[in-house]
LOMI-815667 format. One line per 2 residues: number of its first residue (from 0); their letters; for each residue x, y, z of N, C-alpha, C. Coordinates in nm, 2 decimals, decimal comma. Example, Ala and Ser with C-alpha at 12.3 -4.5 7.8 and 13.67 -1.06 7.14 Angstrom:
// LOMI-815667
0> AS> 1,32/-0,57/0,78/1,23/-0,45/0,78/1,32/-0,33/0,78; 1,28/-0,22/0,71/1,37/-0,11/0,71/1,29/0,00/0,79
// end
This chain:
// LOMI-815667
0> MT> 14,63/14,12/10,06/14,70/14,23/10,13/14,84/14,18/10,17; 14,85/14,06/10,21/14,98/14,01/10,26/15,08/14,02/10,14
2> AY> 15,04/13,97/10,02/15,12/13,97/9,90/15,17/14,12/9,87; 15,09/14,21/9,88/15,12/14,35/9,86/15,23/14,40/9,96
4> LV> 15,21/14,37/10,09/15,31/14,41/10,18/15,44/14,34/10,16; 15,45/14,21/10,13/15,57/14,14/10,10/15,64/14,21/9,98
6> TA> 15,56/14,24/9,88/15,61/14,30/9,76/15,67/14,44/9,79; 15,61/14,51/9,87/15,65/14,65/9,90/15,78/14,64/9,99
8> CG> 15,78/14,56/10,09/15,90/14,54/10,16/16,02/14,49/10,09; 15,99/14,40/10,00/16,10/14,35/9,91/16,15/14,47/9,82
10> AV> 16,07/14,54/9,77/16,12/14,65/9,68/16,20/14,75/9,76; 16,15/14,78/9,88/16,23/14,88/9,97/16,37/14,82/10,00
12> FL> 16,36/14,69/10,04/16,49/14,62/10,07/16,59/14,62/9,96; 16,53/14,59/9,84/16,62/14,58/9,72/16,68/14,72/9,70
14> SV> 16,60/14,83/9,71/16,65/14,96/9,68/16,77/15,00/9,79; 16,76/14,95/9,91/16,86/14,98/10,01/16,98/14,90/9,97
16> VV> 16,97/14,78/9,94/17,08/14,69/9,90/17,16/14,75/9,77; 17,08/14,79/9,67/17,14/14,85/9,56/17,21/14,98/9,59
18> SF> 17,15/15,06/9,68/17,22/15,19/9,72/17,36/15,16/9,78; 17,37/15,05/9,86/17,51/15,02/9,92/17,60/14,96/9,82
20> II> 17,55/14,89/9,72/17,64/14,83/9,61/17,69/14,93/9,50; 17,60/15,02/9,46/17,64/15,10/9,35/17,75/15,19/9,38
22> PQ> 17,84/15,22/9,29/17,95/15,31/9,31/17,91/15,46/9,33; 17,99/15,54/9,38/17,96/15,68/9,40/17,99/15,75/9,26
24> GK> 17,92/15,85/9,23/17,94/15,93/9,11/17,81/15,96/9,04; 17,82/15,99/8,91/17,70/16,03/8,83/17,60/15,91/8,81
26> LS> 17,65/15,80/8,80/17,56/15,68/8,78/17,48/15,65/8,90; 17,54/15,68/9,02/17,48/15,66/9,15/17,35/15,73/9,16
28> KT> 17,34/15,86/9,12/17,22/15,93/9,13/17,11/15,88/9,03; 17,14/15,84/8,92/17,05/15,78/8,82/16,99/15,65/8,87
30> IT> 17,08/15,56/8,92/17,03/15,44/8,97/16,94/15,46/9,09; 16,98/15,55/9,19/16,89/15,58/9,30/16,76/15,63/9,26
32> FV> 16,75/15,72/9,16/16,63/15,78/9,12/16,54/15,67/9,06; 16,60/15,58/8,98/16,51/15,47/8,92/16,46/15,38/9,03
34> MR> 16,54/15,35/9,13/16,50/15,25/9,24/16,39/15,33/9,32; 16,40/15,46/9,34/16,29/15,53/9,41/16,15/15,52/9,33
36> IV> 16,17/15,54/9,19/16,05/15,54/9,11/15,98/15,40/9,12; 16,06/15,30/9,11/16,01/15,16/9,12/15,94/15,15/9,26
38> CI> 15,99/15,19/9,36/15,93/15,18/9,49/15,80/15,25/9,50; 15,80/15,37/9,45/15,68/15,46/9,46/15,57/15,38/9,36
40> GI> 15,61/15,33/9,25/15,52/15,27/9,17/15,45/15,14/9,24; 15,54/15,06/9,31/15,48/14,95/9,38/15,40/15,00/9,50
42> LI> 15,43/15,10/9,57/15,36/15,14/9,68/15,22/15,21/9,64; 15,20/15,26/9,52/15,08/15,32/9,48/15,00/15,23/9,38
44> SP> 15,05/15,11/9,36/14,98/15,02/9,26/14,83/14,99/9,31; 14,80/14,97/9,44/14,66/14,95/9,48/14,57/15,07/9,44
46> LV> 14,62/15,19/9,44/14,55/15,31/9,40/14,52/15,30/9,25; 14,60/15,26/9,17/14,58/15,24/9,03/14,46/15,14/9,00
48> KI> 14,45/15,05/9,08/14,34/14,95/9,05/14,20/15,01/9,08; 14,19/15,12/9,16/14,07/15,19/9,19/14,02/15,25/9,06
50> FT> 14,10/15,31/8,98/14,07/15,38/8,86/14,05/15,30/8,73; 14,07/15,17/8,74/14,06/15,08/8,62/13,92/15,04/8,61
52> VP> 13,87/15,03/8,49/13,73/14,97/8,48/13,75/14,82/8,45; 13,69/14,73/8,53/13,70/14,59/8,50/13,64/14,55/8,38
54> DT> 13,70/14,45/8,31/13,64/14,40/8,19/13,54/14,29/8,23; 13,41/14,31/8,20/13,31/14,22/8,23/13,28/14,13/8,12
56> GE> 13,34/14,15/8,01/13,31/14,06/7,90/13,20/14,12/7,81; 13,20/14,09/7,68/13,10/14,14/7,59/12,97/14,06/7,61
58> GE> 12,86/14,13/7,64/12,74/14,07/7,64/12,71/13,98/7,77; 12,79/14,00/7,87/12,77/13,92/7,99/12,64/13,96/8,05
60> GA> 12,57/13,87/8,10/12,43/13,90/8,16/12,32/13,90/8,06; 12,34/13,89/7,93/12,24/13,88/7,83/12,19/13,73/7,82
62> DY> 12,06/13,72/7,82/12,01/13,58/7,80/11,98/13,56/7,65; 12,08/13,51/7,58/12,07/13,49/7,44/11,97/13,39/7,40
64> DF> 11,94/13,29/7,48/11,84/13,19/7,45/11,70/13,26/7,44; 11,67/13,34/7,54/11,55/13,41/7,55/11,53/13,51/7,42
66> IC> 11,65/13,58/7,40/11,64/13,68/7,28/11,62/13,60/7,15; 11,69/13,49/7,13/11,67/13,41/7,01/11,52/13,36/7,00
68> EQ> 11,47/13,31/7,11/11,33/13,26/7,11/11,23/13,38/7,07; 11,25/13,49/7,13/11,15/13,60/7,10/11,18/13,64/6,95
70> YS> 11,30/13,65/6,91/11,33/13,70/6,77/11,27/13,59/6,67; 11,28/13,47/6,70/11,23/13,36/6,62/11,08/13,37/6,61
72> LN> 11,01/13,39/6,72/10,87/13,41/6,72/10,82/13,53/6,63; 10,90/13,64/6,65/10,86/13,76/6,57/10,89/13,73/6,42
74> QS> 11,00/13,68/6,39/11,03/13,65/6,25/10,93/13,55/6,18; 10,89/13,45/6,26/10,79/13,35/6,21/10,66/13,42/6,18
76> AA> 10,62/13,50/6,27/10,48/13,58/6,25/10,50/13,66/6,13; 10,61/13,74/6,11/10,62/13,83/6,00/10,63/13,75/5,87
78> LE> 10,69/13,63/5,87/10,69/13,55/5,74/10,56/13,49/5,71; 10,48/13,45/5,81/10,34/13,41/5,78/10,26/13,52/5,72
80> DC> 10,27/13,64/5,77/10,21/13,75/5,71/10,25/13,78/5,57; 10,38/13,77/5,55/10,44/13,80/5,41/10,39/13,70/5,31
82> IA> 10,38/13,57/5,35/10,33/13,46/5,26/10,17/13,48/5,24; 10,11/13,52/5,34/9,97/13,54/5,31/9,94/13,66/5,22
84> EK> 10,02/13,76/5,23/10,01/13,88/5,15/10,05/13,86/5,01; 10,17/13,79/4,99/10,23/13,77/4,86/10,17/13,66/4,78
86> FG> 10,15/13,55/4,85/10,09/13,43/4,78/9,94/13,39/4,81; 9,89/13,47/4,90/9,75/13,43/4,94/9,73/13,29/5,00
88> AQ> 9,83/13,25/5,08/9,82/13,11/5,13/9,83/13,12/5,29; 9,75/13,04/5,35/9,76/13,03/5,50/9,87/12,94/5,54
90> SE> 9,96/12,98/5,64/10,07/12,89/5,66/10,11/12,91/5,81; 10,19/12,81/5,85/10,26/12,82/5,98/10,41/12,81/5,96
92> CT> 10,47/12,92/6,00/10,62/12,93/5,98/10,70/12,92/6,10; 10,81/12,86/6,08/10,91/12,85/6,19/11,05/12,90/6,15
94> VN> 11,09/13,02/6,20/11,22/13,06/6,16/11,30/13,05/6,28; 11,41/12,97/6,27/11,50/12,93/6,39/11,61/13,03/6,39
96> IV> 11,61/13,12/6,49/11,72/13,23/6,49/11,82/13,18/6,61; 11,94/13,19/6,58/12,05/13,15/6,68/12,15/13,27/6,69
98> YG> 12,22/13,27/6,80/12,33/13,36/6,81/12,46/13,29/6,80; 12,55/13,35/6,72/12,69/13,29/6,70/12,79/13,41/6,70
100> EE> 12,91/13,37/6,65/13,01/13,47/6,65/12,99/13,59/6,57; 12,91/13,57/6,46/12,88/13,68/6,37/12,75/13,75/6,41
102> GF> 12,69/13,72/6,52/12,56/13,78/6,57/12,45/13,69/6,55; 12,33/13,75/6,54/12,21/13,67/6,52/12,19/13,64/6,38
104> YA> 12,14/13,52/6,35/12,12/13,48/6,21/12,01/13,37/6,20; 11,95/13,36/6,09/11,84/13,26/6,08/11,91/13,13/6,04
106> ES> 11,90/13,03/6,12/11,96/12,90/6,10/11,89/12,81/6,00; 11,75/12,81/6,02/11,67/12,74/5,93/11,53/12,80/5,92
108> VE> 11,46/12,76/5,81/11,32/12,81/5,79/11,23/12,70/5,76; 11,12/12,68/5,82/11,02/12,58/5,79/10,89/12,64/5,76
110> VC> 10,83/12,61/5,65/10,69/12,67/5,61/10,60/12,56/5,58; 10,49/12,55/5,66/10,39/12,45/5,64/10,27/12,52/5,59
112> LI> 10,24/12,50/5,46/10,12/12,55/5,40/10,00/12,47/5,44; 9,90/12,54/5,49/9,78/12,47/5,55/9,68/12,46/5,43
114> GS> 9,67/12,34/5,38/9,59/12,32/5,26/9,67/12,27/5,14; 9,60/12,25/5,02/9,67/12,21/4,90/9,68/12,32/4,81
116> YD> 9,79/12,35/4,76/9,82/12,47/4,66/9,90/12,41/4,54; 9,86/12,45/4,43/9,93/12,40/4,30/10,06/12,47/4,29
118> NL> 10,17/12,39/4,29/10,31/12,44/4,26/10,34/12,56/4,35; 10,28/12,59/4,46/10,31/12,70/4,55/10,43/12,68/4,63
120> TQ> 10,45/12,55/4,67/10,57/12,52/4,75/10,70/12,56/4,68; 10,70/12,53/4,55/10,83/12,57/4,48/10,85/12,72/4,47
122> KI> 10,74/12,79/4,45/10,74/12,94/4,44/10,79/13,00/4,57; 10,73/12,94/4,68/10,77/13,00/4,81/10,92/12,96/4,84
124> YE> 10,96/12,84/4,81/11,10/12,80/4,82/11,19/12,89/4,75; 11,16/12,93/4,63/11,25/13,02/4,54/11,24/13,16/4,60
126> YL> 11,13/13,20/4,66/11,12/13,33/4,72/11,21/13,34/4,85; 11,21/13,23/4,92/11,30/13,23/5,05/11,44/13,22/5,02
128> EE> 11,47/13,15/4,90/11,62/13,14/4,86/11,66/13,28/4,82; 11,58/13,36/4,74/11,62/13,49/4,70/11,64/13,58/4,82
130> AD> 11,56/13,56/4,93/11,57/13,64/5,05/11,69/13,59/5,14; 11,77/13,50/5,09/11,90/13,46/5,15/11,87/13,38/5,28
132> YI> 11,76/13,30/5,29/11,74/13,21/5,39/11,81/13,08/5,36; 11,86/13,01/5,47/11,93/12,88/5,44/11,85/12,77/5,51
134> NI> 11,87/12,64/5,48/11,81/12,53/5,53/11,65/12,54/5,53; 11,61/12,56/5,41/11,46/12,59/5,39/11,39/12,46/5,37
136> TV> 11,27/12,45/5,43/11,17/12,34/5,41/11,04/12,40/5,40; 10,98/12,36/5,28/10,84/12,40/5,25/10,76/12,28/5,21
138> YE> 10,64/12,26/5,28/10,55/12,15/5,26/10,41/12,19/5,28; 10,32/12,11/5,24/10,18/12,13/5,24/10,11/12,02/5,34
140> TG> 10,00/12,06/5,41/9,94/11,96/5,49/9,84/11,89/5,41; 9,78/11,95/5,30/9,68/11,88/5,22/9,54/11,90/5,27
142> ER> 9,52/11,96/5,39/9,40/11,98/5,45/9,37/12,13/5,46; 9,25/12,17/5,42/9,22/12,31/5,43/9,15/12,34/5,56
144> VA> 9,19/12,45/5,63/9,12/12,48/5,75/9,03/12,60/5,72; 8,90/12,59/5,78/8,80/12,69/5,75/8,82/12,82/5,82
// end
C-alpha cells in the first residue's frame, strides 16, 4: 500500500511540475490532458487488479504421480487381458506410464509370461512393436501356474 501511495503522490507531483514548465498555447492543453490521464490511470490501477484472473499455471494442484500410477495399473491389466485373449497365454504385465511435456505416454512395457510357450515371446514382442510401444521386454518364467 505504501508503494502505491508513493507512486500516486509522485504522479500528481510530476503533473504539477509539468504544468508549471510547459508553455501556454495549444500544446499546453494536450500535455495537461495526457498528464491527467496518466494520473487517473495510476490512481485506478488497484481496481484493475480486482478484475484480472490470476494465472495459476497449467495443471497446478494435479497429482501427476498418482494419475500415472493409476493409469499404469489400468493399462497393465488391459494388456494382460489382451494377451490372454489374443495369444491364450497367462501373463503379468507392467506398463510404465509417465507424464512429460507431450502429455501422458508409455515409457516402457514389461511382459512376463507365466509358463513356457514356444516362440510366443517373439510374437508378443512384434505385436507390441506394431502397437507403438517402446522399451519392450518380454520373457517367460518357465513355470506353469495351475
